[in-house]
C-alpha positions in Angstrom: 170.0 218.2 -79.1 168.9 215.5 -81.5 165.4 215.0 -82.6 163.5 212.1 -81.0 163.6 208.8 -82.8 160.3 208.1 -84.5 158.7 204.7 -85.1 156.8 203.4 -88.1 153.2 202.4 -87.3 152.5 201.2 -90.8 154.1 197.8 -90.7 152.1 194.8 -91.9 149.5 193.8 -89.4 149.5 197.0 -87.4 146.1 198.1 -88.9 144.5 194.7 -87.9 146.0 194.9 -84.4 144.8 198.4 -83.9 141.3 197.5 -85.0 141.4 194.5 -82.7 142.6 196.7 -79.8 139.7 199.1 -80.4 137.2 196.2 -80.4 138.5 194.8 -77.1 138.6 198.2 -75.5 135.0 198.8 -76.5 134.0 195.4 -75.2 135.8 196.0 -71.9 134.1 199.4 -71.5 130.7 197.8 -72.4 131.3 195.2 -69.7 132.1 197.9 -67.2 129.0 200.0 -68.2 126.8 196.8 -68.0 128.0 196.0 -64.5 127.1 199.6 -63.5 123.6 199.3 -65.0 123.2 195.9 -63.5 124.1 197.3 -60.1 121.5 200.1 -60.4 118.8 197.8 -61.6 119.5 195.2 -58.9 119.5 197.8 -56.1 116.2 199.1 -57.5 114.7 195.6 -57.5 116.1 194.7 -54.1 112.7 195.2 -52.3 111.1 192.7 -54.7 113.3 189.8 -53.7 116.5 189.3 -51.5 118.2 187.5 -54.4 118.7 190.9 -56.1 121.1 191.8 -53.2 123.5 189.1 -54.4 123.3 190.4 -57.9 123.8 194.0 -56.7 126.9 192.9 -54.6 128.4 191.1 -57.6 127.7 194.0 -60.0 129.0 196.6 -57.5 132.3 194.8 -56.9 132.7 194.0 -60.6 132.3 197.7 -61.4 134.9 198.7 -58.8 137.3 196.0 -59.9 136.8 197.0 -63.6 137.4 200.7 -62.8 140.5 199.9 -60.7 142.1 197.8 -63.5 141.1 200.4 -66.1 143.0 202.9 -64.0 146.0 200.6 -63.6 146.2 199.9 -67.4 145.8 203.6 -68.4 148.2 204.8 -65.7 150.9 202.6 -67.1 150.9 204.7 -70.3 149.2 208.0 -69.7 147.3 210.2 -67.1 143.7 208.8 -66.6 141.2 211.4 -68.0 144.2 213.8 -68.3 144.2 214.4 -64.6 147.7 215.1 -63.0 147.4 212.2 -60.6 150.7 211.2 -59.0 152.4 208.0 -60.1 150.6 207.9 -63.5 152.0 207.9 -67.0 154.6 205.7 -65.5 156.5 204.9 -68.8 156.6 208.5 -69.9 157.6 209.9 -66.5 160.4 207.4 -66.0 161.9 207.3 -69.5 165.4 208.3 -68.4 165.4 205.9 -65.5 164.1 203.0 -67.7 166.7 203.8 -70.3 169.6 203.7 -67.7 168.3 200.5 -66.1 167.7 198.8 -69.4 171.3 199.6 -70.5 172.6 198.4 -67.1 170.6 195.2 -67.3 171.9 194.4 -70.8 175.5 195.1 -69.6 175.3 193.0 -66.5 173.1 190.1 -67.5 173.8 189.7 -71.3 177.3 190.9 -71.9 179.2 189.2 -69.0 182.3 187.3 -70.1 181.0 183.8 -69.2 177.6 183.9 -71.1 179.2 185.7 -74.1 182.0 183.2 -74.3 179.6 180.3 -74.0 177.4 181.6 -76.8 180.4 182.3 -79.0 181.7 178.8 -78.5 178.4 177.5 -79.9 179.3 179.1 -83.3 181.5 177.3 -85.7 183.2 180.3 -87.4 185.7 178.1 -89.2 183.0 176.1 -91.0 181.0 179.3 -91.8 184.1 180.8 -93.4 184.9 177.6 -95.3 181.4 177.2 -96.6 181.3 180.8 -97.6 184.5 180.6 -99.5 183.7 177.3 -101.2 180.7 178.9 -102.9 182.0 179.9 -106.3 179.7 182.9 -106.7 180.6 184.3 -103.4 184.3 183.8 -104.1 183.8 185.6 -107.5 182.0 188.5 -105.8 184.8 188.7 -103.2 187.5 188.7 -105.9 185.6 191.4 -107.8 185.3 193.5 -104.7 189.0 193.1 -103.8 190.0 194.1 -107.4 187.8 197.2 -107.2 189.7 198.3 -104.0 193.2 197.6 -105.3 193.4 200.6 -107.8 192.4 202.9 -105.0 195.0 201.3 -102.7 197.7 201.8 -105.4 196.7 205.5 -105.7 196.6 206.0 -102.0 200.0 204.4 -101.6 201.5 206.7 -104.2 199.8 209.9 -103.1 200.4 209.4 -99.4 204.1 208.9 -99.6 203.8 205.4 -98.4 205.5 204.1 -101.5 208.6 206.2 -100.8 208.6 205.0 -97.2 208.3 201.4 -98.3 211.2 201.7 -100.8 213.4 203.3 -98.2 212.5 200.6 -95.7 213.2 197.9 -98.2 216.5 199.5 -99.2 217.6 199.8 -95.6 216.6 196.2 -94.8 218.5 195.0 -97.9 221.5 197.1 -96.9 221.4 195.5 -93.4 221.5 191.9 -94.8 224.9 190.3 -94.4 225.1 188.4 -97.7 228.4 186.5 -97.0 227.1 184.1 -94.3 223.9 183.7 -96.3 225.8 182.9 -99.5 228.1 180.5 -97.5 225.1 178.7 -96.0 223.4 178.4 -99.4 226.5 177.0 -101.0 227.1 174.6 -98.1 223.6 173.2 -98.5 224.3 173.0 -102.3 227.4 170.9 -101.6 225.6 168.8 -98.9 223.0 167.8 -101.5 225.7 166.9 -104.0 224.4 169.4 -106.5 227.8 170.8 -107.1 228.9 167.5 -108.7 226.3 168.2 -111.5 228.1 171.5 -112.1 231.4 169.7 -112.0 230.2 167.2 -114.6 229.0 170.0 -116.8 232.4 171.7 -116.5 234.2 168.5 -117.5 231.9 168.0 -120.5 232.6 171.6 -121.6 236.3 171.2 -121.2 236.2 167.9 -123.1 234.2 169.5 -126.0 236.4 172.5 -126.1 239.6 170.6 -126.2 238.4 168.5 -129.1 237.4 171.5 -131.2 239.6 172.1 -134.3 240.1 175.8 -133.3 241.2 174.8 -129.8 243.7 172.2 -131.0 245.1 174.7 -133.6 245.7 177.2 -130.8 247.4 174.6 -128.6 249.5 173.4 -131.5 250.7 176.9 -132.2 251.7 177.4 -128.5 253.5 174.0 -128.5 255.2 174.7 -131.8 256.5 178.0 -130.5 258.2 176.3 -127.6 259.8 173.4 -129.6 263.4 173.4 -131.0 263.7 174.0 -134.7 264.7 170.4 -135.4 261.6 169.0 -133.8 259.4 171.4 -135.8 260.8 169.9 -139.0 259.5 166.5 -138.0 256.1 167.9 -137.1 256.5 166.9 -133.4 254.0 169.6 -132.4 251.1 167.7 -134.0 252.0 164.5 -132.3 252.3 166.2 -128.9 249.0 168.0 -129.3 247.2 164.8 -130.2 248.7 163.0 -127.2 247.8 165.8 -124.9 244.3 166.1 -126.1 243.8 162.3 -126.0 245.2 162.0 -122.5 243.0 164.9 -121.2 239.9 163.5 -122.9 240.6 160.1 -121.4 241.0 161.7 -118.0 237.8 163.7 -118.2 235.9 160.6 -119.3 237.3 158.6 -116.4 236.3 161.3 -113.9 232.9 161.7 -115.4 232.1 157.9 -115.3 233.4 157.3 -111.7 231.3 159.0 -109.0 234.0 158.1 -106.4 237.0 159.3 -108.4 239.7 161.0 -106.2 239.6 164.1 -108.4 235.9 164.6 -107.3 237.0 164.5 -103.7 239.6 167.2 -104.4 236.9 169.2 -106.0 234.7 168.8 -102.9 237.5 170.0 -100.6 238.2 172.9 -102.9 234.5 174.0 -102.9 234.2 173.5 -99.1 237.4 175.5 -98.5 236.0 178.3 -100.6 232.7 178.2 -98.7 234.5 178.4 -95.4 236.5 181.4 -96.6 233.4 183.0 -98.0 231.8 183.0 -94.6 234.8 184.0 -92.5 237.4 185.8 -94.6 237.0 189.5 -94.2 238.2 190.2 -97.7 235.4 188.1 -99.2 232.8 189.7 -96.8 233.9 193.2 -97.7 233.9 192.4 -101.4 230.4 190.9 -101.3 229.1 193.8 -99.2 230.6 196.2 -101.8 228.9 194.4 -104.6 225.6 194.5 -102.8 225.9 198.3 -102.2 226.9 198.9 -105.8 223.9 196.8 -107.0 221.4 198.6 -104.8 222.8 202.0 -105.9 222.4 201.3 -109.6 219.8 203.5 -111.2 218.7 200.6 -113.4 217.4 198.9 -110.2 215.2 201.9 -109.3 214.0 202.0 -113.0 213.2 198.4 -112.8 211.2 198.8 -109.6 209.2 201.7 -111.1 208.5 199.7 -114.3 207.3 196.7 -112.3 205.1 198.9 -110.2 203.6 200.7 -113.2 203.0 197.4 -115.0 201.4 195.9 -111.9 199.2 199.0 -111.5 198.1 198.8 -115.2 197.3 195.2 -114.9 195.3 195.7 -111.7 193.3 198.6 -113.3 192.5 196.6 -116.4 191.4 193.7 -114.1 189.2 196.0 -112.0 187.6 197.5 -115.1 186.7 194.1 -116.4 189.1 194.4 -119.4 190.7 191.1 -118.4 189.3 188.4 -116.2 192.5 186.5 -115.6 193.3 187.9 -112.1 189.7 187.7 -111.0 189.5 184.0 -111.9 192.8 183.3 -110.2 191.7 185.2 -107.0 188.3 183.4 -107.0 190.1 180.1 -107.5 192.4 180.8 -104.6 189.4 181.7 -102.3 187.6 178.5 -103.3 190.8 176.4 -102.8 191.3 178.1 -99.4 187.7 177.2 -98.5 188.2 173.6 -99.5 191.4 173.3 -97.6 189.8 174.9 -94.5 186.7 172.6 -94.7 189.0 169.6 -94.6 191.3 170.8 -91.8 189.5 170.3 -88.5 192.5 171.5 -86.5 192.7 174.7 -88.4 189.0 175.4 -88.0 189.4 174.8 -84.3 192.2 177.3 -84.1 190.2 179.9 -86.0 187.2 179.4 -83.7 189.4 179.8 -80.6 191.0 182.9 -82.0 187.8 184.5 -83.0 186.2 183.6 -79.6 189.1 185.2 -77.8 189.0 188.4 -80.0 185.3 188.8 -79.8 185.2 188.1 -76.1 187.8 190.8 -75.5 186.0 193.2 -77.9 182.7 192.7 -76.0 184.4 193.1 -72.7 186.0 196.4 -73.8 182.8 197.7 -75.5 180.0 196.5 -73.1 179.9 199.8 -71.2 179.7 201.6 -74.5 176.8 199.3 -75.5 175.0 200.1 -72.2 175.4 203.8 -72.9 174.3 203.4 -76.5 171.1 201.5 -75.5 170.4 204.1 -72.8 170.9 207.0 -75.2 168.7 205.4 -77.8 165.8 204.8 -75.3 166.1 208.4 -74.1 165.9 209.7 -77.7 162.7 207.8 -78.4 159.4 209.6 -79.0 157.5 208.2 -76.1 154.1 209.1 -77.5 154.8 207.1 -80.6 156.4 204.3 -78.6 153.4 204.0 -76.3 151.1 203.8 -79.3 153.3 201.0 -80.7 153.3 199.1 -77.4 149.5 199.5 -77.1 149.0 198.2 -80.6 151.1 195.1 -80.0 150.3 194.2 -76.3 147.3 196.5 -75.5 144.8 193.7 -76.4 146.2 191.5 -73.7 146.3 194.3 -71.2 142.6 195.0 -71.8 141.8 191.4 -70.6 143.1 192.6 -67.2 140.0 194.7 -67.1 137.8 191.7 -67.8 139.6 189.7 -65.1 139.3 192.7 -62.7 135.5 192.8 -63.2 135.2 189.0 -62.8 137.4 188.7 -59.8 136.0 191.8 -58.2 132.5 190.6 -58.7 133.2 187.2 -57.3 134.9 188.8 -54.3 132.0 191.1 -53.7 129.5 188.2 -54.0 131.5 186.2 -51.5 131.6 189.0 -49.0 127.9 189.7 -49.4 127.2 186.0 -48.9 129.2 186.0 -45.6 127.4 189.1 -44.5 124.0 187.6 -45.4 124.7 184.4 -43.4 125.9 186.4 -40.4 122.7 188.4 -40.4 120.7 185.2 -40.2 122.7 183.7 -37.4 
């Protein structure tokens, strides 16, 4: 069983309120005693003059009214004079019932879907988030906080086996990817944008430069010379042929490169598109690409590369978290500020954020409202009622004491009115 919850009675102003309560209590008691003394004196002086009968009637009823309201005020919190009178100390005696009813009241009247949704819709969550992120200091603090968590996240990932799980999942996902259609689609887009012609131009330029190199021409000349008859070799026909071949090839390459609509370019387009079609449909190509993919994923160098990247990333994160380098923190803070600026300027996105948060919070409140009711009920049941009553008396007891003043006044006036009626009836 948990200990009762205690309340602090030393908050600012409690001493002044307690002193004022004591003063008003004393004044109310003095009024009650004065009415009682006035009643006795008026009764004693009644034979002197009939007017004292009116005073006595007022004082008598005022005394009774004051006593009745004193009883009502005291009975609300404790037993009057410590006597075990039924239906007194109402708050203490009904603590459990008050707790349950308060929890039920909050659940039914405050946490219903309609009022909760209406209240949530009044809040502009999107603007709040945008303004919060746009503040550079807050973004810096958020970036610093995120960096402090990252090293622990890295350690938890390694120690929990999550890293191994992630690697296996990534490997299985990569193995499941069919690269042939993906490569074919990429190349088809490459061709559709005409980017393959740039590659073709580069290829023509390389062939042109290579053919005109001295070493290349010497090799070609040796090949031609080996095929010529001996008589033609004597007349150095090989040099003439090589020069003509290179000149013709160079002229052809320049012609193709300068003409975007040259027929040879169309042939190159058809050749590339034919290769793309075969790449996506030919089983031999598909199997070959799949084999290359498996070989690549099985290479130990790839695993070593992944471990190296992971270690470097962890080292960088740890140095950033320790303050050794501020680069990542500045980048994160800049990203947060930029996100806040973008969100502030995007009314539609803020509206979507607000709708989403309203839906989430409304659902959360609907799911948890019975728990809130139970929590409130349990909290009230755990309160130290003696302290709570003292706290209530200090804060509202002064107003309750005025009930005693009103009781004396209203009771006295009622008694005076009744006595006046009685007096008139005796004279009729």
